[in-house]
DSSP file (Angstrom, degrees, kcal/mol; ACC not computed):
  #  RESIDUE AA STRUCTURE BP1 BP2  ACC     N-H-->O    O-->H-N    N-H-->O    O-->H-N    TCO  KAPPA ALPHA  PHI   PSI    X-CA   Y-CA   Z-CA
    1    1 A M              0   0    0      0, 0.0    13,-0.1     0, 0.0    12,-0.1   0.000 360.0 360.0 360.0 141.2  -14.8  -57.0  -24.6
    2    2 A G        -     0   0    0     11,-0.3    64,-0.2     1,-0.1    13,-0.1  -0.212 360.0-119.0 -74.9 169.0  -14.7  -55.0  -21.4
    3    3 A H  S    S-     0   0    0      1,-0.2    63,-0.9    62,-0.1     2,-0.3   0.681  82.5 -42.7 -81.2 -18.4  -13.3  -51.5  -21.0
    4    4 A G        -     0   0    0     61,-0.2     2,-0.3    59,-0.0    -1,-0.2  -0.957  60.6-102.7 175.7-168.4  -10.8  -52.7  -18.4
    5    5 A V        -     0   0    0     59,-0.5    59,-0.7    -2,-0.3     3,-0.1  -0.999  24.8-116.5-147.0 142.1  -10.4  -54.9  -15.4
    6    6 A E  B >   -A   63   0A   0     -2,-0.3     3,-2.0     1,-0.2    11,-0.5  -0.347  55.0 -75.4 -70.7 157.1  -10.2  -54.4  -11.6
    7    7 A Y  T 3  S+     0   0    0     55,-0.7    -1,-0.2     1,-0.3    12,-0.1  -0.244 117.7   8.8 -51.6 136.1   -7.0  -55.3   -9.8
    8    8 A G  T 3  S+     0   0    0      9,-2.8     2,-0.6     1,-0.2    -1,-0.3   0.383  95.8 122.9  76.9  -5.1   -6.7  -59.0   -9.3
    9    9 A Q    <   -     0   0    0     -3,-2.0     2,-0.5     8,-0.2     8,-0.4  -0.808  38.6-175.0 -94.6 121.8   -9.6  -59.9  -11.6
   10   10 A F        +     0   0    0     -2,-0.6     2,-0.3     6,-0.1     5,-0.1  -0.964  10.8 160.9-122.4 120.0   -8.6  -62.2  -14.4
   11   11 A K    >   -     0   0    0     -2,-0.5     3,-1.4     3,-0.2     2,-0.3  -0.938  46.5 -93.9-132.4 155.0  -11.1  -63.1  -17.1
   12   12 A R  T 3  S+     0   0    0     -2,-0.3     3,-0.1     1,-0.2   113,-0.0  -0.523 109.6  19.0 -66.1 128.7  -10.8  -64.4  -20.6
   13   13 A G  T 3  S+     0   0    0      1,-0.3     2,-0.3    -2,-0.3   -11,-0.3   0.500 106.8  88.0  92.8   3.9  -10.8  -61.6  -23.1
   14   14 A V  S <  S-     0   0    0     -3,-1.4     2,-0.4   -13,-0.1   110,-0.4  -0.897  82.8 -97.1-129.9 163.7   -9.9  -58.7  -20.9
   15   15 A V        -     0   0    0     -2,-0.3     2,-0.3    49,-0.2    49,-0.2  -0.654  40.1-148.4 -79.6 130.2   -6.7  -57.1  -19.7
   16   16 A G        -     0   0    0     -2,-0.4    -6,-0.1   108,-0.1   107,-0.1  -0.759   7.0-158.1-102.3 147.6   -5.7  -58.4  -16.3
   17   17 A V        -     0   0    0    -11,-0.5    -9,-2.8    -8,-0.4    -8,-0.2  -0.987  22.2-121.7-125.4 124.3   -3.7  -56.4  -13.7
   18   18 A P    >   -     0   0    0      0, 0.0     3,-1.6     0, 0.0   -11,-0.1  -0.440  22.1-131.7 -62.4 136.1   -1.8  -57.9  -10.9
   19   19 A A  T 3  S+     0   0    0      1,-0.3   -12,-0.1    -2,-0.1   -10,-0.0   0.762 101.4  58.6 -62.7 -25.7   -3.1  -56.7   -7.6
   20   20 A A  T 3  S+     0   0    0      2,-0.0     2,-0.4   -12,-0.0    -1,-0.3   0.542  93.5  77.2 -84.1  -5.6    0.3  -55.8   -6.2
   21   21 A H    <   -     0   0    0     -3,-1.6     0, 0.0   100,-0.0     0, 0.0  -0.895  62.9-153.6-114.0 132.5    1.3  -53.4   -9.0
   22   22 A T        -     0   0    0     -2,-0.4     2,-1.9     1,-0.0     3,-0.3  -0.904   9.7-150.2-102.2 117.0    0.1  -49.8   -9.4
   23   23 A P     >  +     0   0    0      0, 0.0     4,-1.7     0, 0.0     3,-0.3  -0.345  41.1 147.1 -83.5  58.7    0.2  -48.6  -13.0
   24   24 A S  H  >  +     0   0    0     -2,-1.9     4,-2.4     1,-0.2     5,-0.2   0.811  63.3  61.5 -67.3 -30.1    0.8  -45.0  -12.2
   25   25 A A  H  > S+     0   0    0     -3,-0.3     4,-1.8     2,-0.2    -1,-0.2   0.913 106.3  45.4 -64.7 -41.9    2.9  -44.4  -15.4
   26   26 A L  H  > S+     0   0    0     -3,-0.3     4,-2.4     2,-0.2    -1,-0.2   0.933 112.9  50.4 -66.6 -44.5    0.1  -45.2  -17.7
   27   27 A G  H  X S+     0   0    0     -4,-1.7     4,-2.5     1,-0.2    -2,-0.2   0.884 108.6  53.1 -59.2 -39.2   -2.4  -43.1  -15.7
   28   28 A A  H  X S+     0   0    0     -4,-2.4     4,-2.4     2,-0.2    -1,-0.2   0.890 109.0  49.1 -64.3 -39.2    0.1  -40.2  -15.8
   29   29 A E  H  X S+     0   0    0     -4,-1.8     4,-2.6     2,-0.2    -2,-0.2   0.909 110.8  50.0 -66.3 -41.2    0.3  -40.5  -19.6
   30   30 A L  H  X S+     0   0    0     -4,-2.4     4,-2.2     2,-0.2    -2,-0.2   0.927 112.6  46.8 -62.9 -44.0   -3.5  -40.6  -19.9
   31   31 A R  H  X S+     0   0    0     -4,-2.5     4,-2.7     2,-0.2    -2,-0.2   0.900 111.2  52.5 -63.6 -40.7   -3.9  -37.5  -17.7
   32   32 A W  H  X S+     0   0    0     -4,-2.4     4,-2.4     2,-0.2    -2,-0.2   0.946 109.6  48.2 -60.5 -48.1   -1.1  -35.7  -19.6
   33   33 A M  H  X S+     0   0    0     -4,-2.6     4,-1.0     1,-0.2    -1,-0.2   0.919 114.3  46.0 -59.8 -43.7   -2.9  -36.3  -22.9
   34   34 A R  H  X>S+     0   0    0     -4,-2.2     5,-2.1     1,-0.2     4,-0.6   0.896 112.8  50.8 -66.1 -39.6   -6.2  -35.1  -21.6
   35   35 A G  H ><5S+     0   0    0     -4,-2.7     3,-0.6     1,-0.2    -2,-0.2   0.847 100.2  62.8 -67.5 -35.5   -4.6  -32.1  -20.0
   36   36 A V  H 3<5S+     0   0    0     -4,-2.4    -1,-0.2     1,-0.3    -2,-0.2   0.862 112.6  36.3 -58.4 -36.3   -2.8  -31.0  -23.2
   37   37 A V  H 3<5S-     0   0    0     -4,-1.0    -1,-0.3    -3,-0.3    -2,-0.2   0.464 111.1-120.3 -98.6  -2.0   -6.2  -30.5  -24.9
   38   38 A G  T <<5 +     0   0    0     -3,-0.6     2,-0.3    -4,-0.6    -3,-0.2   0.819  56.2 154.6  72.1  31.8   -8.0  -29.2  -21.8
   39   39 A L      < -     0   0    0     -5,-2.1    -1,-0.2     1,-0.0     2,-0.1  -0.691  39.3-130.8 -91.9 145.6  -10.7  -31.8  -21.6
   40   40 A S     >  -     0   0    0     -2,-0.3     4,-2.3     1,-0.1     5,-0.2  -0.425  32.1-104.9 -78.4 166.4  -12.4  -32.8  -18.4
   41   41 A G  H  > S+     0   0    0      1,-0.2     4,-2.4     2,-0.2     5,-0.1   0.881 124.2  52.2 -59.4 -37.9  -12.7  -36.4  -17.5
   42   42 A G  H  > S+     0   0    0      2,-0.2     4,-2.3     1,-0.2    -1,-0.2   0.881 107.2  51.7 -66.1 -38.6  -16.3  -36.3  -18.5
   43   43 A D  H  > S+     0   0    0      2,-0.2     4,-1.9     1,-0.2    -2,-0.2   0.924 112.5  45.0 -64.1 -44.4  -15.5  -34.8  -21.9
   44   44 A M  H  X S+     0   0    0     -4,-2.3     4,-2.1     1,-0.2    -2,-0.2   0.910 111.3  53.9 -66.6 -40.2  -12.9  -37.6  -22.6
   45   45 A A  H  X>S+     0   0    0     -4,-2.4     5,-2.3     1,-0.2     4,-0.9   0.913 107.3  51.4 -58.7 -43.2  -15.3  -40.2  -21.4
   46   46 A E  H ><5S+     0   0    0     -4,-2.3     3,-0.6     1,-0.2    -1,-0.2   0.916 110.3  48.2 -60.8 -43.5  -18.0  -38.9  -23.8
   47   47 A R  H 3<5S+     0   0    0     -4,-1.9    -1,-0.2     1,-0.2    -2,-0.2   0.836 115.9  43.9 -66.9 -32.4  -15.6  -39.1  -26.8
   48   48 A L  H 3<5S-     0   0    0     -4,-2.1    -1,-0.2    -5,-0.1    -2,-0.2   0.497 110.0-123.6 -89.3  -4.5  -14.5  -42.6  -25.8
   49   49 A E  T <<5S+     0   0    0     -4,-0.9     2,-0.3    -3,-0.6    -3,-0.2   0.915  72.6 113.8  59.9  46.4  -18.1  -43.7  -25.1
   50   50 A V  S   <S-     0   0    0     -5,-2.3    -1,-0.3    -6,-0.1    -2,-0.1  -0.854  73.9 -84.7-132.9 171.0  -17.4  -44.8  -21.6
   51   51 A A    >>  -     0   0    0     -2,-0.3     4,-1.5     1,-0.1     3,-0.6  -0.439  34.2-119.5 -75.2 152.7  -18.6  -43.5  -18.2
   52   52 A Q  H 3> S+     0   0    0      1,-0.2     4,-2.1     2,-0.2     5,-0.1   0.867 115.4  58.6 -59.5 -37.0  -16.7  -40.7  -16.5
   53   53 A G  H 3> S+     0   0    0      1,-0.2     4,-2.5     2,-0.2    -1,-0.2   0.829 100.4  56.5 -62.0 -32.3  -15.9  -43.0  -13.6
   54   54 A T  H <> S+     0   0    0     -3,-0.6     4,-2.3     2,-0.2    -1,-0.2   0.926 106.6  48.8 -65.0 -44.9  -14.2  -45.4  -16.0
   55   55 A V  H  X S+     0   0    0     -4,-1.5     4,-2.5     1,-0.2    -2,-0.2   0.920 111.6  50.5 -59.6 -43.7  -11.8  -42.6  -17.2
   56   56 A S  H  X S+     0   0    0     -4,-2.1     4,-2.1     1,-0.2     6,-0.2   0.917 110.0  49.1 -60.9 -44.5  -11.1  -41.7  -13.6
   57   57 A R  H  X>S+     0   0    0     -4,-2.5     6,-1.7     1,-0.2     5,-1.4   0.871 111.1  50.5 -65.6 -36.0  -10.3  -45.4  -12.7
   58   58 A W  H  <5S+     0   0    0     -4,-2.3     3,-0.5     4,-0.2    -2,-0.2   0.927 112.1  47.1 -64.9 -43.9   -8.0  -45.6  -15.7
   59   59 A E  H  <5S+     0   0    0     -4,-2.5    -2,-0.2     1,-0.2    -1,-0.2   0.825 114.8  45.3 -69.8 -31.1   -6.2  -42.4  -14.7
   60   60 A T  H  <5S-     0   0    0     -4,-2.1    -1,-0.2    -5,-0.2    -2,-0.2   0.556 112.6-116.9 -88.7  -7.5   -5.8  -43.5  -11.1
   61   61 A G  T  <5S+     0   0    0     -4,-0.8    -3,-0.2    -3,-0.5    -4,-0.1   0.552  81.9 120.8  85.9   7.2   -4.7  -47.0  -12.0
   62   62 A R  S   <S+     0   0    0     -5,-1.4   -55,-0.7    -6,-0.2     2,-0.3   0.726  85.5  20.4 -75.3 -19.2   -7.6  -48.8  -10.4
   63   63 A R  B    S-A    6   0A   0     -6,-1.7    -2,-0.3   -57,-0.2   -57,-0.2  -0.970  74.7-136.7-140.9 156.4   -8.4  -50.2  -13.9
   64   64 A I        -     0   0    0    -59,-0.7   -59,-0.5    -2,-0.3   -49,-0.2  -0.970  21.8-134.4-115.2 124.6   -6.3  -50.7  -17.0
   65   65 A P        -     0   0    0      0, 0.0   -61,-0.2     0, 0.0   -62,-0.1  -0.373  28.3-104.0 -71.7 155.6   -8.0  -49.8  -20.4
   66   66 A N    >>  -     0   0    0    -63,-0.9     4,-1.7   -64,-0.2     3,-0.6  -0.392  36.7-103.2 -73.8 162.1   -7.6  -52.1  -23.3
   67   67 A P  H 3> S+     0   0    0      0, 0.0     4,-2.4     0, 0.0     5,-0.2   0.811 119.2  58.1 -57.8 -33.2   -5.1  -51.1  -26.0
   68   68 A I  H 3> S+     0   0    0      1,-0.2     4,-2.2     2,-0.2     5,-0.1   0.906 106.4  48.5 -65.9 -40.6   -7.8  -50.0  -28.4
   69   69 A R  H <> S+     0   0    0     -3,-0.6     4,-2.5     2,-0.2    -1,-0.2   0.881 110.6  51.0 -66.5 -38.4   -9.1  -47.5  -25.9
   70   70 A V  H  X S+     0   0    0     -4,-1.7     4,-2.4     2,-0.2    -2,-0.2   0.924 111.1  47.9 -66.0 -42.7   -5.6  -46.1  -25.2
   71   71 A E  H  X S+     0   0    0     -4,-2.4     4,-2.7     2,-0.2    -2,-0.2   0.895 111.4  50.7 -64.6 -38.7   -5.0  -45.7  -28.9
   72   72 A A  H  X S+     0   0    0     -4,-2.2     4,-2.8     2,-0.2     5,-0.2   0.921 109.4  51.5 -62.6 -42.7   -8.3  -43.9  -29.3
   73   73 A W  H  X S+     0   0    0     -4,-2.5     4,-2.2     2,-0.2    -2,-0.2   0.923 112.6  45.7 -58.4 -46.4   -7.4  -41.6  -26.4
   74   74 A R  H  X S+     0   0    0     -4,-2.4     4,-2.6     2,-0.2    -2,-0.2   0.917 113.8  48.1 -64.4 -44.7   -4.1  -40.8  -28.1
   75   75 A A  H  X S+     0   0    0     -4,-2.7     4,-2.5     2,-0.2    -2,-0.2   0.896 111.5  49.8 -65.7 -40.6   -5.7  -40.2  -31.5
   76   76 A I  H  X S+     0   0    0     -4,-2.8     4,-2.4     2,-0.2    -1,-0.2   0.924 111.9  49.1 -62.1 -44.6   -8.4  -38.0  -30.0
   77   77 A S  H  X S+     0   0    0     -4,-2.2     4,-2.1    -5,-0.2    -2,-0.2   0.923 111.7  48.0 -62.4 -45.1   -5.8  -36.0  -28.2
   78   78 A A  H  X S+     0   0    0     -4,-2.6     4,-2.5     1,-0.2    -1,-0.2   0.919 111.5  50.9 -62.4 -43.7   -3.7  -35.6  -31.3
   79   79 A Y  H  X S+     0   0    0     -4,-2.5     4,-2.3     1,-0.2    -2,-0.2   0.928 111.5  47.1 -58.7 -46.5   -6.7  -34.5  -33.3
   80   80 A L  H  X S+     0   0    0     -4,-2.4     4,-2.1     2,-0.2    -1,-0.2   0.843 110.6  51.9 -68.9 -33.0   -7.8  -31.9  -30.8
   81   81 A V  H  X S+     0   0    0     -4,-2.1     4,-2.3     2,-0.2    -1,-0.2   0.938 110.1  49.1 -66.0 -46.0   -4.2  -30.5  -30.6
   82   82 A R  H  X S+     0   0    0     -4,-2.5     4,-2.4     1,-0.2    -2,-0.2   0.908 110.9  51.3 -58.0 -41.7   -4.1  -30.2  -34.4
   83   83 A R  H  X S+     0   0    0     -4,-2.3     4,-2.1     1,-0.2    -1,-0.2   0.905 108.6  50.2 -63.8 -42.2   -7.4  -28.4  -34.3
   84   84 A K  H  X S+     0   0    0     -4,-2.1     4,-0.9     1,-0.2    -1,-0.2   0.913 111.3  49.2 -61.4 -42.4   -6.3  -26.0  -31.6
   85   85 A I  H >< S+     0   0    0     -4,-2.3     3,-0.7     1,-0.2    -2,-0.2   0.922 111.6  48.8 -64.0 -44.2   -3.2  -25.2  -33.7
   86   86 A R  H 3< S+     0   0    0     -4,-2.4    -1,-0.2     1,-0.2    -2,-0.2   0.846 102.4  62.2 -64.6 -34.9   -5.2  -24.6  -36.9
   87   87 A Q  H 3< S-     0   0    0     -4,-2.1    -1,-0.2    -5,-0.2    -2,-0.2   0.776  92.7-165.5 -65.3 -24.9   -7.7  -22.3  -35.1
   88   88 A G    <<  +     0   0    0     -4,-0.9    -1,-0.2    -3,-0.7     3,-0.1  -0.225  51.4 116.2  74.4-164.1   -4.9  -19.9  -34.4
   89   89 A G        +     0   0    0      1,-0.3     2,-0.3    -4,-0.0    -1,-0.1   0.689  53.6 138.0  71.4  19.4   -5.0  -17.0  -32.0
   90   90 A L        -     0   0    0     -5,-0.2    -1,-0.3    -6,-0.1     2,-0.1  -0.681  56.9-115.8 -97.5 149.4   -2.3  -18.7  -29.9
   91   91 A S     >  -     0   0    0     -2,-0.3     4,-2.7     1,-0.1     5,-0.2  -0.364  35.3-106.7 -69.6 163.0    0.7  -17.0  -28.3
   92   92 A A  H  > S+     0   0    0      1,-0.2     4,-2.3     2,-0.2     5,-0.2   0.895 122.6  50.9 -59.2 -39.8    4.1  -18.0  -29.6
   93   93 A H  H  > S+     0   0    0      2,-0.2     4,-2.6     1,-0.2    -1,-0.2   0.930 111.1  46.6 -64.3 -46.1    4.7  -20.0  -26.4
   94   94 A D  H  > S+     0   0    0      2,-0.2     4,-2.7     1,-0.2     5,-0.2   0.905 112.7  50.1 -64.5 -41.0    1.3  -21.8  -26.6
   95   95 A R  H  X S+     0   0    0     -4,-2.7     4,-2.5     2,-0.2    -1,-0.2   0.922 112.2  47.9 -62.5 -43.1    1.9  -22.6  -30.3
   96   96 A Q  H  X S+     0   0    0     -4,-2.3     4,-2.2    -5,-0.2    -2,-0.2   0.914 112.7  48.6 -63.5 -43.2    5.3  -24.0  -29.5
   97   97 A S  H  X S+     0   0    0     -4,-2.6     4,-2.3     2,-0.2    -2,-0.2   0.912 113.1  46.9 -63.3 -43.3    4.0  -26.1  -26.6
   98   98 A L  H  X S+     0   0    0     -4,-2.7     4,-2.7     2,-0.2    -2,-0.2   0.889 110.7  51.8 -68.3 -38.4    1.2  -27.5  -28.7
   99   99 A N  H  X S+     0   0    0     -4,-2.5     4,-2.4    -5,-0.2    -1,-0.2   0.898 111.2  48.2 -63.8 -39.2    3.5  -28.3  -31.6
  100  100 A A  H  X S+     0   0    0     -4,-2.2     4,-2.1     2,-0.2    -2,-0.2   0.908 112.1  49.0 -65.9 -41.7    5.8  -30.1  -29.2
  101  101 A A  H  X S+     0   0    0     -4,-2.3     4,-2.9     2,-0.2    -2,-0.2   0.911 111.6  49.4 -63.4 -42.1    2.8  -32.0  -27.7
  102  102 A L  H  X S+     0   0    0     -4,-2.7     4,-2.3     2,-0.2    -2,-0.2   0.918 108.9  51.8 -64.2 -43.4    1.6  -33.0  -31.2
  103  103 A A  H  X S+     0   0    0     -4,-2.4     4,-0.6     1,-0.2    -1,-0.2   0.910 113.1  46.0 -59.3 -41.0    5.1  -34.2  -32.2
  104  104 A R  H >< S+     0   0    0     -4,-2.1     3,-1.1     1,-0.2     6,-0.3   0.947 112.1  50.1 -65.4 -48.9    5.1  -36.4  -29.0
  105  105 A L  H 3< S+     0   0    0     -4,-2.9    -2,-0.2     1,-0.3    -1,-0.2   0.833 116.3  41.9 -60.2 -33.8    1.6  -37.7  -29.5
  106  106 A E  H 3< S+     0   0    0     -4,-2.3    -1,-0.3    -5,-0.2    -2,-0.2   0.449  90.2 110.9 -96.2  -0.2    2.3  -38.7  -33.1
  107  107 A S    <X  -     0   0    0     -3,-1.1     4,-2.0    -4,-0.6     5,-0.2  -0.464  69.7-133.3 -77.8 146.7    5.7  -40.1  -32.7
  108  108 A E  H  > S+     0   0    0      1,-0.2     4,-2.6     2,-0.2     5,-0.2   0.870 107.7  59.2 -61.0 -37.0    6.3  -43.8  -33.0
  109  109 A G  H  > S+     0   0    0      1,-0.2     4,-2.2     2,-0.2    -1,-0.2   0.885 105.7  46.8 -61.4 -39.6    8.3  -43.7  -29.8
  110  110 A Y  H  > S+     0   0    0     -6,-0.3     4,-2.4     2,-0.2    -1,-0.2   0.906 111.5  50.3 -70.6 -40.8    5.3  -42.4  -27.9
  111  111 A M  H  X S+     0   0    0     -4,-2.0     4,-2.1     1,-0.2    -2,-0.2   0.911 111.8  49.0 -61.7 -40.7    3.0  -45.0  -29.3
  112  112 A L  H  X S+     0   0    0     -4,-2.6     4,-2.6     2,-0.2    -2,-0.2   0.905 108.3  53.9 -64.7 -41.2    5.5  -47.7  -28.4
  113  113 A R  H  X S+     0   0    0     -4,-2.2     4,-2.5     1,-0.2    -2,-0.2   0.932 109.0  48.4 -58.3 -46.4    5.8  -46.3  -24.9
  114  114 A L  H  X S+     0   0    0     -4,-2.4     4,-2.1     1,-0.2    -1,-0.2   0.915 111.3  49.9 -61.2 -42.9    2.0  -46.5  -24.4
  115  115 A R  H  X S+     0   0    0     -4,-2.1     4,-2.8     1,-0.2    -1,-0.2   0.894 111.1  49.3 -63.9 -39.2    2.0  -50.1  -25.7
  116  116 A R  H  X S+     0   0    0     -4,-2.6     4,-1.6     2,-0.2    -1,-0.2   0.903 108.6  53.0 -66.3 -40.1    4.8  -51.0  -23.4
  117  117 A L  H  < S+     0   0    0     -4,-2.5     4,-0.3    -5,-0.2    -2,-0.2   0.903 114.1  42.7 -62.1 -39.8    3.0  -49.5  -20.4
  118  118 A I  H >< S+     0   0    0     -4,-2.1     3,-2.2     1,-0.2     4,-0.3   0.939 110.8  54.1 -70.0 -46.8   -0.2  -51.5  -21.2
  119  119 A S  H >< S+     0   0    0     -4,-2.8     3,-0.9     1,-0.3    -1,-0.2   0.749  94.6  70.3 -64.7 -21.5    1.7  -54.7  -21.9
  120  120 A A  T 3< S+     0   0    0     -4,-1.6    -1,-0.3     1,-0.2    -2,-0.2   0.730 107.4  38.0 -63.8 -19.7    3.4  -54.5  -18.5
  121  121 A Y  T <  S+     0   0    0     -3,-2.2     2,-0.4    -4,-0.3    -1,-0.2   0.341  86.0 120.6-112.8   4.9    0.0  -55.3  -17.0
  122  122 A V    <   +     0   0    0     -3,-0.9     3,-0.1    -4,-0.3  -105,-0.1  -0.574  24.8 166.0 -79.4 126.8   -1.4  -57.8  -19.5
  123  123 A A        +     0   0    0     -2,-0.4     2,-0.4     1,-0.3    -1,-0.2   0.781  68.7  21.3-102.1 -41.2   -2.3  -61.2  -18.0
  124  124 A I        -     0   0    0   -110,-0.4     2,-0.5  -113,-0.1    -1,-0.3  -0.994  60.4-171.6-136.9 128.4   -4.4  -62.7  -20.7
  125  125 A W        -     0   0    0     -2,-0.4  -110,-0.0    -3,-0.1  -113,-0.0  -0.978  11.3-152.8-117.7 130.2   -4.5  -61.9  -24.4
  126  126 A T     >  -     0   0    0     -2,-0.5     4,-2.1     1,-0.1     5,-0.2  -0.589  33.5-108.4 -89.0 162.5   -7.2  -63.5  -26.7
  127  127 A P  H  > S+     0   0    0      0, 0.0     4,-2.3     0, 0.0     5,-0.2   0.872 121.7  55.8 -57.1 -35.5   -6.4  -63.9  -30.4
  128  128 A E  H  > S+     0   0    0      2,-0.2     4,-2.5     1,-0.2     5,-0.2   0.902 106.7  48.8 -64.4 -40.7   -8.9  -61.1  -31.0
  129  129 A M  H  > S+     0   0    0      2,-0.2     4,-2.4     1,-0.2    -1,-0.2   0.908 111.0  50.1 -65.5 -41.5   -7.0  -58.7  -28.7
  130  130 A L  H  X S+     0   0    0     -4,-2.1     4,-2.0     2,-0.2    -2,-0.2   0.914 112.0  47.7 -63.3 -42.2   -3.7  -59.5  -30.4
  131  131 A E  H  X S+     0   0    0     -4,-2.3     4,-1.8     2,-0.2    -2,-0.2   0.921 111.6  49.8 -64.8 -43.7   -5.2  -58.9  -33.8
  132  132 A A  H  X S+     0   0    0     -4,-2.5     4,-1.1     1,-0.2    -2,-0.2   0.896 108.5  54.2 -61.0 -39.5   -6.7  -55.6  -32.7
  133  133 A W  H >< S+     0   0    0     -4,-2.4     3,-0.5     1,-0.2    -1,-0.2   0.911 109.2  47.4 -60.0 -44.1   -3.4  -54.6  -31.3
  134  134 A R  H 3< S+     0   0    0     -4,-2.0    -1,-0.2     1,-0.2    -2,-0.2   0.825 111.7  51.2 -67.5 -31.3   -1.7  -55.2  -34.6
  135  135 A E  H 3X S+     0   0    0     -4,-1.8     4,-0.9    -5,-0.1     3,-0.4   0.602  92.2 139.3 -86.3 -11.9   -4.3  -53.3  -36.5
  136  136 A C  T <<  +     0   0    0     -4,-1.1   -68,-0.0    -3,-0.5    -3,-0.0  -0.357  35.7  46.6 -60.6 148.4   -4.2  -50.1  -34.4
  137  137 A P  T  4 S+     0   0    0      0, 0.0    -1,-0.2     0, 0.0   -62,-0.1  -0.938 121.1   5.7-100.0 -23.3   -4.3  -47.2  -34.7
  138  138 A S  T >4 S+     0   0    0     -3,-0.4     3,-1.0     1,-0.2    -2,-0.2   0.836 111.1  63.0-100.8 -29.9   -7.2  -46.6  -37.1
  139  139 A S  T 3< S+     0   0    0     -4,-0.9    -1,-0.2     1,-0.2    -3,-0.1   0.710 109.9  37.7 -75.6 -17.9   -9.2  -49.7  -38.0
  140  140 A K  T 3  S+     0   0    0     -5,-0.2    -1,-0.2    -8,-0.1    -2,-0.1   0.240  84.9 122.0-116.1  13.7  -10.5  -50.5  -34.5
  141  141 A L  S <  S-     0   0    0     -3,-1.0   -72,-0.1     1,-0.1    -3,-0.0  -0.369  76.8 -82.6 -75.2 156.6  -11.1  -47.0  -33.1
  142  142 A P    >   -     0   0    0      0, 0.0     3,-1.8     0, 0.0    -1,-0.1  -0.256  39.6-120.5 -56.1 145.1  -14.6  -46.0  -31.9
  143  143 A P  T 3  S+     0   0    0      0, 0.0    -2,-0.1     0, 0.0    -3,-0.0   0.717 109.3  59.3 -64.8 -20.4  -16.8  -44.9  -34.8
  144  144 A N  T 3  S+     0   0    0    -97,-0.1   -95,-0.1     2,-0.1     3,-0.0   0.400  74.2 123.0 -89.6   5.3  -17.4  -41.4  -33.3
  145  145 A L    <   -     0   0    0     -3,-1.8     2,-0.1     1,-0.1   -97,-0.0  -0.498  69.3-117.3 -67.4 126.9  -13.7  -40.6  -33.3
  146  146 A P        -     0   0    0      0, 0.0     2,-0.4     0, 0.0   -67,-0.1  -0.413  32.0-162.2 -65.6 138.4  -13.1  -37.4  -35.3
  147  147 A R        +     0   0    0     -2,-0.1   -71,-0.0     1,-0.1     0, 0.0  -0.959  21.5 174.7-124.4 141.6  -11.0  -38.0  -38.4
  148  148 A D        -     0   0    0     -2,-0.4    -1,-0.1     0, 0.0     0, 0.0   0.019  68.7 -79.2-135.9  30.5   -9.2  -35.3  -40.4
  149  149 A G              0   0    0      1,-0.0    -2,-0.0     0, 0.0     0, 0.0   0.497 360.0 360.0  89.2   3.6   -7.2  -37.3  -42.9
  150  150 A H              0   0    0      0, 0.0    -3,-0.0     0, 0.0    -1,-0.0   0.408 360.0 360.0-107.0 360.0   -4.4  -38.3  -40.6
């Protein structure tokens, strides 16, 4: 399965995006998640095992990532926020901000929001994609995703 699809390109087994619609809301969420943990586009790309340009295209809306990649992005962000909180040495304001970000990242409402943002652009779903969607968040994540028991 591909990492995403260019505007107007529709293929079996990938997420399709209508050429007339700009998915800025999804890109904004991806940028927010990356910013909360202070990762560069290259750092997030490395963790997701994609090219830095792919991350850039997802964030700008030129491509739409598949649901598994978005869930991996969210899970990586939540893991790194938890790690920052555990490491300590934070001001009260930073700790409060990170706790709020973590609560958002781990909420069912936020996961549902991400899924809705993706599904707004889906043109073709294969049975495999639907099954992977149902099995998220943990069983289909990239093998290099850090896990800490959550």
